LOPA-520194 format. One line per field, with one value per residue (C-alpha): residue in one letter; x, y, z. Coordinates in steps of 0.25 Angstrom, whole numbers, m for minus. Layout:
<atoms>
r	(a/...)
east	(X/...)
north	(Y/...)
up	(Z/...)
</atoms>
This chain:
<atoms>
r	(m/k/t/y/t/a/a/q/m/r/e/a/e/a/p/f/l/a/a/g/v/p/l/m/e/w/a/a/a/a/l/h/g/d/n/a/p/l/v/v/a/v/d/l/p/s/g/i/g/v/d/d/g/t/v/p/d/p/t/v/l/p/a/n/l/t/v/t/f/g/g/c/k/a/g/l/l/r/e/p/a/a/n/l/s/g/r/i/v/v/a/d/i/g/l/g/d/e/l/e/r/i/a/a/r/d/r/g)
east	(326/337/350/363/375/390/393/381/385/400/394/386/397/407/403/405/419/422/419/428/416/414/399/398/405/395/383/388/390/376/371/376/371/359/350/354/344/338/343/335/341/331/336/350/359/364/378/379/382/369/375/388/387/398/398/407/404/406/395/384/372/370/355/348/339/339/326/329/319/317/329/341/352/366/373/365/370/385/395/398/384/377/382/375/362/356/343/339/324/320/307/299/295/289/301/300/295/304/316/312/311/325/330/324/329/344/343/340)
north	(427/436/436/441/446/440/453/451/436/440/451/441/431/442/440/425/427/438/427/417/408/408/408/395/388/395/390/376/376/381/369/359/365/360/370/367/368/356/358/352/352/353/344/344/352/365/364/348/341/336/325/322/326/336/348/358/369/364/373/365/365/351/346/338/333/334/333/330/329/318/310/309/317/310/321/319/305/308/313/323/329/317/322/335/330/324/315/315/314/313/320/314/325/315/311/295/291/299/295/280/282/288/277/266/273/273/258/255)
up	(363/367/359/363/356/357/365/375/377/380/390/397/398/404/419/417/411/422/432/425/420/405/402/396/407/416/409/408/423/425/417/426/439/447/440/426/416/408/394/383/368/357/346/350/360/353/348/346/333/329/320/328/342/341/351/345/356/370/376/371/381/386/385/395/385/369/362/347/336/326/329/338/332/332/338/351/352/349/359/363/361/367/381/378/373/386/384/370/366/351/348/338/327/317/309/313/300/291/300/298/283/282/291/282/270/276/280/265)
</atoms>
């Protein structure tokens, strides 16, 4: 995987800024076109609050599908993150018995 320095990122963004289009705005517009890619989030979309659904950075990439593990995270169901999570699928990773034991304990 190639990594870039902050200076290289600013240099890459320069042509977009010269054209009057900030890079993030250009990228967001590209995601809503006819050829927009299918975005799959693993566990939860990057940048959303796992517990409260907050989205502190407005440049979160919206997912078409979120595959989360073990159980559904509360943040995926709360606004504004719920609008960025797409369809949510919970993948079973063998926690069912343990989660039931915890739930039974919590019920008293």
